[in-house]
TIZAVEX-177994 format. One record per atom (N, C-alpha, C): residue in three letters; x, y, z. Coordinates in pm, whole numbers, plus 50000, padded with zeros to 5 digits. Layout:
BEGIN
ALA/X/Y/Z
...
***
This chain:
BEGIN
MET/54332/52068/47950
MET/54480/52035/47904
MET/54551/52212/47872
ILE/54511/52290/47803
ILE/54602/52413/47823
ILE/54623/52475/47993
ARG/54508/52501/48049
ARG/54470/52538/48195
ARG/54590/52468/48275
LYS/54591/52326/48259
LYS/54716/52262/48332
LYS/54852/52260/48339
THR/54875/52278/48181
THR/55011/52311/48133
THR/55012/52447/48142
THR/54893/52595/48193
THR/54945/52727/48171
THR/55022/52698/48334
ALA/54929/52614/48441
ALA/54985/52669/48591
ALA/55114/52624/48640
VAL/55147/52458/48569
VAL/55238/52427/48555
VAL/55369/52476/48548
LEU/55347/52588/48431
LEU/55478/52669/48406
LEU/55482/52820/48438
ALA/55358/52853/48535
ALA/55347/52944/48592
ALA/55450/52946/48710
LEU/55409/52828/48751
LEU/55514/52769/48931
LEU/55657/52764/48857
LEU/55688/52694/48784
LEU/55832/52708/48712
LEU/55845/52841/48707
ALA/55840/52907/48651
ALA/55890/53080/48598
ALA/55861/53135/48764
LEU/55804/53114/48873
LEU/55820/53194/49017
LEU/55916/53123/49036
CYS/55973/53028/49016
CYS/56056/52961/49150
CYS/56136/53019/49064
GLY/56221/53109/48964
GLY/56330/53122/48889
GLY/56434/52992/48779
VAL/56281/52903/48763
VAL/56364/52752/48759
VAL/56357/52768/48514
LEU/56266/52870/48496
LEU/56221/52874/48306
LEU/56347/52945/48299
PRO/56392/52907/48101
PRO/56453/53007/48094
PRO/56370/53134/48019
VAL/56444/53214/47937
VAL/56326/53266/47921
VAL/56242/53290/47764
ALA/56292/53142/47718
ALA/56205/53111/47624
ALA/56104/52990/47639
ALA/56103/53003/47778
ALA/55955/52891/47841
ALA/55908/52994/47900
GLN/55967/53078/47927
GLN/55821/53195/47961
GLN/55770/53269/47859
GLU/55823/53272/47754
GLU/55772/53325/47652
GLU/55649/53148/47555
ALA/55641/53072/47630
ALA/55625/52969/47571
ALA/55493/52976/47639
MET/55561/53003/47752
MET/55390/53017/47906
MET/55297/53125/47822
GLY/55362/53223/47780
GLY/55258/53401/47718
GLY/55183/53314/47623
GLU/55218/53173/47543
GLU/55159/53163/47434
GLU/55041/53059/47496
ALA/55060/52955/47566
ALA/54984/52892/47608
ALA/54894/52969/47672
LYS/54856/53121/47763
LYS/54769/53177/47810
LYS/54685/53295/47699
GLU/54810/53292/47555
GLU/54660/53338/47449
GLU/54586/53238/47419
ALA/54682/53087/47406
ALA/54506/53028/47372
ALA/54438/53002/47433
MET/54494/52986/47602
MET/54369/52993/47651
MET/54262/53089/47669
GLY/54284/53196/47628
GLY/54242/53318/47586
GLY/54171/53247/47499
GLU/54148/53218/47365
GLU/54124/53198/47254
GLU/54022/53127/47280
ALA/54069/53053/47373
ALA/53961/52912/47425
ALA/53885/52973/47453
GLN/53874/53083/47564
GLN/53795/53103/47645
GLN/53645/53198/47575
GLU/53721/53261/47477
GLU/53625/53339/47390
GLU/53567/53262/47307
ALA/53596/53130/47270
ALA/53524/53055/47157
ALA/53393/52977/47213
MET/53418/52969/47360
MET/53362/52917/47473
MET/53218/53033/47498
GLY/53279/53136/47513
GLY/53133/53230/47523
GLY/53075/53280/47390
GLU/53154/53256/47227
GLU/53021/53257/47118
GLU/52989/53119/47109
ALA/53019/53026/47151
ALA/52955/52907/47156
ALA/52826/52934/47266
LYS/52849/52966/47397
LYS/52718/52987/47492
LYS/52620/53080/47383
GLU/52654/53187/47358
GLU/52572/53286/47293
GLU/52505/53259/47187
ALA/52584/53179/47116
ALA/52478/53028/46991
ALA/52381/53011/47056
MET/52422/52880/47189
MET/52316/52800/47238
MET/52223/52953/47261
GLY/52202/53032/47367
GLY/52095/53111/47359
GLY/52011/53156/47289
GLU/52036/53214/47142
GLU/52023/53227/47039
GLU/51958/53107/46999
ALA/51995/53028/47013
ALA/51903/52862/46970
ALA/51792/52836/47075
LYS/51780/52871/47171
LYS/51723/52867/47303
LYS/51598/52989/47206
GLU/51647/53088/47244
GLU/51538/53184/47143
GLU/51481/53167/47027
THR/51503/53102/46934
THR/51456/53061/46845
THR/51344/52935/46887
MET/51399/52855/46938
MET/51291/52701/46971
MET/51176/52834/47051
GLY/51222/52927/47165
GLY/51088/52950/47245
GLY/51023/53029/47169
GLU/51056/53130/46999
GLU/50973/53136/46918
GLU/50891/53018/46839
ALA/50969/52916/46787
ALA/50896/52852/46729
ALA/50763/52761/46843
LYS/50805/52788/46937
LYS/50648/52742/47039
LYS/50551/52836/47015
GLU/50632/52944/47000
GLU/50456/53062/47057
GLU/50371/53029/46922
THR/50479/53010/46776
THR/50436/52992/46617
THR/50328/52914/46668
MET/50388/52801/46716
MET/50265/52628/46734
MET/50181/52686/46814
ALA/50132/52782/46866
ALA/50029/52841/46994
ALA/49961/52909/46959
SER/50007/52980/46827
SER/49906/53124/46735
SER/49850/53047/46646
ASP/49851/52942/46590
ASP/49750/52880/46481
ASP/49618/52911/46505
LYS/49609/52899/46641
LYS/49430/52947/46678
LYS/49440/53002/46787
SER/49388/53129/46752
SER/49347/53188/46920
SER/49284/53114/47037
LEU/49245/53138/47193
LEU/49163/53122/47317
LEU/49031/53111/47253
GLU/49002/53208/47213
GLU/48900/53202/47164
GLU/48844/53122/47030
GLU/48921/53057/46952
GLU/48889/52962/46839
GLU/48921/52829/46891
VAL/48995/52830/46974
VAL/48988/52658/47085
VAL/48929/52677/47153
LEU/48862/52745/47229
LEU/48717/52702/47314
LEU/48612/52715/47209
GLU/48606/52776/47123
GLU/48471/52753/47028
GLU/48426/52592/46970
ALA/48606/52547/46949
ALA/48603/52432/46849
ALA/48523/52349/46974
HIS/48585/52343/47105
HIS/48585/52304/47228
HIS/48463/52255/47281
TYR/48401/52362/47242
TYR/48240/52405/47275
TYR/48128/52278/47174
GLN/48170/52305/47045
GLN/48122/52248/46915
GLN/48154/52113/46959
ALA/48253/52066/47005
ALA/48302/51849/46959
ALA/48172/51817/47066
ILE/48188/51956/47213
ILE/48105/51828/47352
ILE/47951/51861/47376
GLY/47927/51919/47207
GLY/47762/51913/47202
GLY/47724/52072/47155
GLY/47806/52161/47217
GLY/47754/52319/47126
GLY/47698/52364/47287
LYS/47699/52463/47306
LYS/47662/52517/47429
LYS/47517/52575/47412
ASP/47421/52554/47316
ASP/47244/52563/47378
ASP/47218/52428/47405
ALA/47299/52330/47372
ALA/47271/52155/47367
ALA/47293/52126/47573
TRP/47393/52230/47631
TRP/47460/52178/47779
TRP/47366/52305/47884
LYS/47335/52399/47783
LYS/47254/52475/47868
LYS/47080/52427/47851
SER/47084/52347/47754
SER/46870/52269/47807
SER/46913/52148/47931
VAL/47067/52155/47939
VAL/47066/52027/48070
VAL/47058/52107/48166
GLU/46959/52082/48269
GLU/46875/52148/48402
GLU/46942/52023/48525
ALA/46950/51947/48418
ALA/46993/51811/48536
ALA/47073/51737/48500
ILE/47131/51647/48555
ILE/47216/51515/48525
ILE/47240/51409/48567
ARG/47238/51298/48550
ARG/47238/51188/48662
ARG/47376/51084/48596
TYR/47479/51093/48671
TYR/47564/50954/48608
TYR/47521/50814/48738
LYS/47572/50689/48650
LYS/47571/50605/48750
LYS/47721/50500/48703
GLY/47794/50424/48788
GLY/47898/50393/48794
GLY/47929/50299/48848
LYS/48098/50282/48860
LYS/48164/50216/48993
LYS/48338/50315/48982
MET/48355/50313/49085
MET/48471/50360/49128
MET/48526/50236/49171
ALA/48689/50216/49098
ALA/48786/50111/49193
ALA/48826/50179/49276
MET/48846/50125/49452
MET/48927/50146/49519
MET/49036/50111/49582
GLY/49117/50022/49472
GLY/49237/49986/49483
GLY/49181/49824/49402
PRO/49314/49707/49435
PRO/49318/49549/49414
PRO/49158/49547/49447
GLY/49098/49488/49364
GLY/48982/49426/49410
GLY/48846/49476/49486
MET/48888/49641/49473
MET/48789/49695/49543
MET/48736/49751/49471
GLU/48580/49730/49467
GLU/48465/49852/49332
GLU/48378/49908/49409
ALA/48325/50037/49420
ALA/48232/50074/49471
ALA/48151/50163/49378
PRO/47967/50093/49362
PRO/47921/50127/49293
PRO/47825/50274/49303
PHE/47848/50395/49269
PHE/47813/50530/49269
PHE/47684/50575/49140
THR/47662/50655/49202
THR/47504/50714/49162
THR/47566/50909/49183
MET/47577/50974/49087
MET/47610/51108/49078
MET/47531/51180/49054
THR/47385/51267/49077
THR/47344/51319/49018
THR/47314/51519/49035
MET/47354/51595/48983
MET/47353/51726/48899
MET/47266/51799/48857
GLN/47201/51903/48965
GLN/47065/51979/48921
GLN/47142/52123/48944
ARG/47083/52254/48828
ARG/47116/52355/48825
ARG/47005/52421/48965
PRO/47045/52521/49004
PRO/47231/52570/49049
PRO/47233/52477/49182
GLU/47407/52471/49103
GLU/47517/52380/49211
GLU/47428/52310/49323
LYS/47322/52205/49249
LYS/47296/52125/49371
LYS/47373/51965/49276
ILE/47403/51904/49403
ILE/47476/51753/49384
ILE/47392/51651/49484
ARG/47419/51543/49453
ARG/47379/51448/49539
ARG/47534/51308/49447
LEU/47647/51294/49559
LEU/47641/51114/49547
LEU/47634/51035/49638
GLU/47619/50904/49550
GLU/47580/50806/49700
GLU/47712/50749/49609
PHE/47777/50685/49749
PHE/47858/50512/49705
PHE/47865/50420/49764
THR/47861/50293/49758
THR/47841/50216/49853
THR/47949/50111/49910
ILE/47978/50118/49974
ILE/48106/50020/50030
ILE/48084/49915/50156
GLN/48084/49781/50130
GLN/48042/49681/50213
GLN/47929/49686/50288
GLY/47863/49709/50195
GLY/47643/49703/50261
GLY/47665/49839/50252
MET/47742/49910/50292
MET/47684/50083/50346
MET/47688/50181/50282
THR/47570/50254/50235
THR/47590/50356/50153
THR/47660/50515/50202
GLY/47785/50549/50109
GLY/47798/50687/50232
GLY/47692/50777/50104
VAL/47745/50915/50202
VAL/47628/51017/50126
VAL/47738/51149/50124
GLN/47776/51208/49998
GLN/47793/51335/49962
GLN/47730/51408/49887
ALA/47651/51555/49939
ALA/47588/51655/49865
ALA/47570/51807/49932
SER/47471/51911/49821
SER/47474/52005/49904
SER/47394/52062/49775
ASP/47312/52126/49880
ASP/47180/52226/49806
ASP/47228/52350/49726
GLY/47342/52357/49745
GLY/47357/52553/49668
GLY/47418/52604/49740
LYS/47368/52567/49922
LYS/47441/52628/49996
LYS/47492/52562/50135
THR/47448/52459/50160
THR/47537/52393/50269
THR/47530/52229/50187
ALA/47678/52245/50232
ALA/47744/52101/50187
ALA/47779/52025/50308
TRP/47668/51854/50279
TRP/47727/51833/50410
TRP/47708/51619/50349
MET/47779/51516/50437
MET/47788/51419/50462
MET/47730/51361/50538
LEU/47734/51212/50477
LEU/47717/51108/50575
LEU/47756/50931/50539
MET/47820/50918/50618
MET/47991/50811/50626
MET/47946/50737/50743
PRO/47809/50619/50727
PRO/47837/50535/50828
PRO/47939/50446/50842
PHE/48005/50374/50709
PHE/48121/50335/50719
PHE/48224/50365/50775
MET/48198/50508/50813
MET/48302/50544/50934
MET/48271/50582/51073
GLY/48165/50469/51080
GLY/48114/50509/51248
GLY/47994/50577/51262
LYS/47990/50687/51158
LYS/47890/50824/51189
LYS/47770/50753/51145
THR/47654/50748/51208
THR/47531/50753/51158
THR/47451/50882/51164
ASP/47523/51009/51158
ASP/47447/51148/51164
ASP/47488/51229/51094
PRO/47464/51304/50979
PRO/47452/51361/50881
PRO/47549/51482/50960
GLU/47696/51562/50856
GLU/47713/51701/50939
GLU/47780/51720/50781
GLU/47783/51873/50818
GLU/47863/51970/50776
GLU/47980/51914/50704
MET/48029/51930/50574
MET/48098/51934/50539
MET/48208/51992/50574
PRO/48374/51986/50619
PRO/48491/52056/50582
PRO/48506/52171/50524
ALA/48525/52227/50513
ALA/48538/52424/50359
ALA/48622/52334/50267
ASP/48745/52264/50320
ASP/48802/52264/50157
ASP/48704/52140/50076
GLN/48641/52052/50140
GLN/48553/51978/50075
GLN/48408/51965/50044
ALA/48399/52160/50116
ALA/48285/52146/50040
ALA/48275/52240/49936
ARG/48393/52312/49909
ARG/48459/52413/49810
ARG/48477/52316/49719
GLN/48540/52190/49717
GLN/48547/52104/49570
GLN/48412/52001/49579
LEU/48345/51965/49629
LEU/48182/51975/49597
LEU/48165/52064/49526
LYS/48127/52176/49576
LYS/48043/52289/49473
LYS/48113/52298/49352
GLU/48271/52250/49320
GLU/48289/52243/49177
GLU/48263/52169/49087
GLN/48225/52031/49166
GLN/48170/51924/49121
GLN/48049/51932/49059
ALA/47975/52051/49096
ALA/47803/52070/49154
ALA/47776/52164/48983
ASP/47927/52181/48913
ASP/47906/52291/48797
ASP/47877/52158/48670
ILE/47774/52176/48601
ILE/47707/52086/48490
ILE/47823/52081/48409
ASP/47802/52252/48378
ASP/47916/52296/48213
ASP/48073/52236/48235
GLY/48089/52279/48379
GLY/48220/52264/48347
GLY/48280/52436/48378
GLU/48433/52425/48423
GLU/48463/52596/48415
GLU/48530/52638/48289
LEU/48511/52575/48199
LEU/48510/52635/48082
LEU/48393/52782/47963
PHE/48308/52675/48027
PHE/48170/52734/48027
PHE/48160/52859/48087
ASP/48122/52952/48054
ASP/48107/53141/48043
ASP/48182/53115/48244
TRP/48314/53118/48161
TRP/48459/53090/48251
TRP/48447/53237/48299
LYS/48380/53401/48227
LYS/48402/53518/48292
LYS/48298/53591/48386
ALA/48203/53456/48320
ALA/48106/53542/48394
ALA/48043/53400/48582
LYS/48191/53341/48542
LYS/48190/53261/48687
LYS/48343/53320/48755
GLY/48396/53459/48718
GLY/48485/53519/48762
GLY/48631/53428/48774
HIS/48656/53305/48661
HIS/48759/53227/48658
HIS/48810/53304/48518
THR/48969/53309/48496
THR/49024/53374/48338
THR/49162/53243/48287
VAL/49113/53225/48172
VAL/49158/53122/48103
VAL/49253/53172/47987
GLU/49381/53118/48012
GLU/49455/53166/47906
GLU/49511/53066/47843
LEU/49555/53049/47686
LEU/49622/52957/47558
LEU/49755/52960/47602
VAL/49807/52851/47667
VAL/49965/52804/47717
VAL/50065/52799/47582
GLY/49999/52702/47494
GLY/50032/52632/47404
GLY/50013/52549/47350
LYS/50082/52473/47287
LYS/50057/52324/47188
LYS/50189/52230/47265
GLU/50175/52129/47323
GLU/50256/52035/47333
GLU/50181/51893/47293
GLU/50271/51794/47380
GLU/50247/51667/47348
GLU/50142/51511/47486
VAL/50049/51507/47501
VAL/50026/51417/47583
VAL/50046/51264/47566
GLU/50175/51183/47594
GLU/50142/51056/47519
GLU/50126/51033/47390
GLY/50176/51122/47268
GLY/50181/51115/47148
GLY/50058/51179/47117
THR/49985/51236/47212
THR/49856/51298/47129
THR/49879/51473/47126
GLU/49855/51533/46996
GLU/49918/51679/47018
GLU/49836/51742/47070
VAL/49836/51868/47199
VAL/49721/51894/47242
VAL/49750/52079/47277
TYR/49616/52129/47265
TYR/49594/52260/47358
TYR/49590/52287/47451
LYS/49690/52377/47576
LYS/49685/52295/47679
LYS/49660/52454/47728
LEU/49536/52486/47826
LEU/49474/52571/47920
LEU/49518/52607/48041
LYS/49481/52680/48064
LYS/49529/52693/48152
LYS/49458/52819/48311
VAL/49372/52732/48354
VAL/49271/52838/48416
VAL/49297/52868/48581
THR/49289/52966/48591
THR/49268/53053/48746
THR/49137/53050/48800
ARG/49139/52946/48854
ARG/48952/53024/48953
ARG/48939/53102/49042
ALA/48849/53176/49033
ALA/48781/53273/49082
ALA/48847/53218/49242
ASP/48853/53122/49306
ASP/48896/53120/49430
ASP/49029/53102/49457
GLY/49111/53125/49316
GLY/49238/53096/49334
GLY/49335/53022/49284
GLU/49257/52863/49278
GLU/49289/52809/49221
GLU/49308/52752/49111
GLN/49460/52653/49043
GLN/49463/52647/48951
GLN/49450/52576/48847
ARG/49413/52562/48777
ARG/49376/52413/48695
ARG/49401/52425/48548
TRP/49519/52328/48453
TRP/49518/52308/48320
TRP/49496/52227/48216
HIS/49401/52224/48165
HIS/49301/52180/48076
HIS/49325/52126/47902
PHE/49389/52010/47890
PHE/49495/51959/47785
PHE/49382/51921/47672
LEU/49305/51974/47578
LEU/49247/51963/47465
LEU/49304/51880/47349
ASP/49246/51768/47309
ASP/49329/51706/47213
ASP/49299/51801/47062
SER/49420/51844/47045
SER/49399/51921/46884
SER/49292/51868/46774
GLU/49268/51757/46739
GLU/49233/51706/46634
GLU/49076/51700/46690
HIS/49050/51653/46754
HIS/48879/51666/46810
HIS/48851/51754/46926
PHE/48967/51882/47006
PHE/48861/51904/47116
PHE/48826/51864/47232
VAL/48894/51778/47256
VAL/48772/51710/47427
VAL/48879/51708/47466
PRO/48916/51694/47631
PRO/48946/51684/47705
PRO/49025/51573/47740
ILE/49194/51517/47757
ILE/49222/51429/47748
ILE/49316/51437/47899
ARG/49322/51530/47975
ARG/49373/51516/48041
ARG/49378/51712/48153
GLN/49331/51656/48271
GLN/49323/51775/48334
GLN/49477/51792/48437
GLU/49521/51847/48522
GLU/49627/51886/48599
GLU/49572/52028/48683
ALA/49585/51985/48800
ALA/49505/52106/48917
ALA/49572/52110/49032
LYS/49597/52235/49074
LYS/49653/52234/49229
LYS/49562/52234/49307
THR/49555/52181/49400
THR/49468/52234/49544
THR/49497/52195/49679
THR/49412/52250/49739
THR/49417/52254/49881
THR/49324/52157/49987
MET/49383/52069/50030
MET/49359/51989/50087
MET/49373/51919/50288
ARG/49335/52009/50344
ARG/49357/52037/50551
ARG/49497/52048/50553
GLY/49496/52196/50429
GLY/49632/52252/50460
GLY/49701/52246/50432
GLN/49682/52141/50283
GLN/49835/52075/50218
GLN/49846/52086/50072
GLU/49880/52136/50042
GLU/49869/52135/49873
GLU/49933/52070/49775
LEU/49831/52000/49673
LEU/49833/51874/49597
LEU/49826/51890/49467
ASP/49952/51815/49386
ASP/49917/51805/49266
ASP/49800/51687/49182
ILE/49714/51698/49154
ILE/49602/51586/49077
ILE/49631/51652/48955
GLU/49640/51453/48850
GLU/49653/51450/48770
GLU/49529/51368/48701
THR/49435/51415/48601
THR/49316/51328/48609
THR/49375/51300/48407
THR/49334/51186/48397
THR/49319/51132/48271
THR/49174/51028/48228
ILE/49136/51200/48109
ILE/49002/51156/48086
ILE/48981/51055/47943
GLY/48900/51002/47942
GLY/48814/50907/47804
GLY/48751/50880/47788
ASP/48689/50730/47656
ASP/48617/50666/47653
ASP/48499/50766/47633
TYR/48516/50856/47539
TYR/48402/50953/47507
TYR/48297/50864/47426
LYS/48180/50904/47474
LYS/48046/50877/47394
LYS/48000/50942/47388
GLU/47828/50969/47301
GLU/47766/51065/47273
GLU/47597/51009/47339
VAL/47584/51064/47464
VAL/47408/51085/47516
VAL/47339/51188/47520
GLY/47218/51196/47385
GLY/47168/51281/47381
GLY/47272/51405/47312
GLY/47313/51328/47249
GLY/47396/51459/47198
GLY/47464/51544/47235
LEU/47507/51527/47371
LEU/47634/51591/47416
LEU/47772/51444/47413
MET/47864/51478/47407
MET/48038/51417/47424
MET/47993/51397/47564
ILE/48066/51296/47648
ILE/48039/51268/47768
ILE/48212/51166/47774
PRO/48288/51181/47868
PRO/48373/51067/47886
PRO/48330/50954/47995
HIS/48354/50892/47967
HIS/48286/50736/48058
HIS/48417/50656/48136
SER/48510/50721/48095
SER/48657/50677/48224
SER/48720/50777/48245
ILE/48776/50789/48395
ILE/48857/50915/48437
ILE/48903/50836/48540
GLU/49060/50889/48523
GLU/49151/50816/48640
GLU/49209/50958/48696
SER/49184/50962/48792
SER/49265/51065/48906
SER/49383/51025/49005
LYS/49512/51086/49017
LYS/49580/51063/49079
LYS/49676/51163/49121
PRO/49737/51153/49220
PRO/49836/51248/49283
PRO/49935/51215/49122
LYS/49964/51321/49112
LYS/50122/51375/48987
LYS/50184/51265/49008
GLY/50230/51204/48914
GLY/50391/51149/48921
GLY/50375/50987/49005
ALA/50231/51002/49056
ALA/50147/50789/49110
ALA/50161/50740/49005
PRO/50179/50576/49062
PRO/50188/50477/48906
PRO/50043/50467/48932
GLN/49961/50462/48998
GLN/49818/50467/48963
GLN/49690/50549/49121
GLY/49542/50512/49060
GLY/49525/50608/49118
GLY/49369/50540/49145
GLN/49263/50635/49153
GLN/49076/50612/49174
GLN/49048/50641/49001
VAL/48946/50499/49006
VAL/48974/50462/48825
VAL/48782/50501/48839
ILE/48729/50616/48727
ILE/48592/50579/48704
ILE/48546/50509/48611
THR/48465/50467/48635
THR/48386/50394/48514
THR/48263/50459/48500
ILE/48229/50532/48385
ILE/48028/50552/48378
ILE/47973/50442/48309
GLU/47885/50399/48328
GLU/47838/50273/48295
GLU/47705/50318/48299
GLU/47616/50458/48280
GLU/47488/50526/48222
GLU/47436/50658/48306
VAL/47434/50753/48112
VAL/47381/50890/48174
VAL/47256/50866/48131
VAL/47164/50970/48266
VAL/47071/51004/48269
VAL/47056/51155/48222
VAL/47032/51200/48098
VAL/46972/51361/48103
VAL/46886/51396/48182
ASN/46881/51518/48182
ASN/46728/51610/48258
ASN/46634/51417/48310
PRO/46654/51380/48398
PRO/46577/51306/48511
PRO/46407/51324/48547
GLY/46340/51254/48567
GLY/46229/51345/48592
GLY/46154/51274/48724
ASP/46295/51258/48844
ASP/46251/51173/48955
ASP/46308/51275/49073
LEU/46327/51368/49047
LEU/46408/51454/49164
LEU/46333/51580/49237
SER/46409/51564/49349
SER/46347/51677/49478
SER/46443/51744/49528
ASP/46379/51824/49558
ASP/46492/51923/49646
ASP/46508/51856/49820
GLU/46450/51790/49879
GLU/46471/51719/49942
GLU/46595/51643/49945
MET/46629/51552/49815
MET/46770/51435/49819
MET/46894/51524/49799
PHE/46873/51683/49798
PHE/46986/51745/49819
PHE/46983/51832/49922
ALA/46863/51838/50063
ALA/46907/51898/50140
ALA/46932/51806/50267
MET/47040/51847/50355
MET/47078/51799/50456
MET/46912/51732/50590
PRO/46924/51605/50556
PRO/46824/51570/50644
PRO/46864/51602/50847
ALA/46732/51605/50848
ALA/46755/51562/51029
ALA/46773/51436/51121
LYS/46771/51396/51209
LYS/46892/51306/51249
LYS/46784/51190/51218
LYS/46684/51243/51251
LYS/46573/51081/51218
LYS/46629/50996/51100
ALA/46595/51091/50969
ALA/46550/51082/50870
ALA/46679/51020/50782
ALA/46788/51079/50855
ALA/46954/50962/50850
ALA/46948/50883/50898
GLU/46908/50814/50984
GLU/46946/50698/51063
GLU/46843/50593/50918
GLU/46739/50640/50946
GLU/46600/50589/50822
GLU/46728/50574/50678
GLU/46763/50670/50602
GLU/46844/50621/50501
GLU/46967/50611/50531
ALA/47008/50554/50644
ALA/47156/50452/50616
ALA/47129/50293/50646
ALA/47030/50284/50695
ALA/46970/50155/50711
ALA/46910/50123/50571
GLU/46843/50168/50560
GLU/46815/50130/50372
GLU/46904/50052/50283
***
């Protein structure tokens, strides 16, 4: 209102219409506007100080535990470092919900070092994704491919990441990763510690650990697939004890912001299964692959 009145008065003064008294009034209006602008500046400064105080409060929340303390509590919560290091191999069985009314039973077996085999069945045909620690390969009969073939680099990198039995928070320095404690925040009403992981390959992950139980309840990742950068959000829950290890039995992954994604339900976990061989992880020859797909 002050600004609008001043503009009208200035216009009349230029036209020689205003008497001296009106020009004085215009001067007072300008002075009032200056005072108002000064008050606005002080208000902005106060807002800046408030934001700075909020930032300091967030840092205080994060500093109630150090990164080392949070990680140690996490290791203990999921069974302890010694217990996980005693795991030479592990097998998960369950089902993947691929969409409305579509489920795919699967078996995933991992063995140190970096060996993995994932089998999943869709419409009676079984696909295989596997790695012997050197060569990552796949067999996809429902895509019209009956011969095994090496995986593209992006998929091979992700499969290698999955083959890490302990996960990237264990022995992270030896694996070439960096881990930062970002702070505390809330995830769907649960207070969490937020950890940022920059992997040795440059990709970034964020782990959200329940501040009371120190188990992951969410993970976020930036990954590249076929040259496109994707933001993936994973919700983790239904933890159950298996042989002294705390293992999640419900995992949902989806593009960040999407209403739904792929839901994995774990039905059975076997620690150190005794029926493993090197051959089950190695890429088979053509004839063996044809026989395997026909079974």
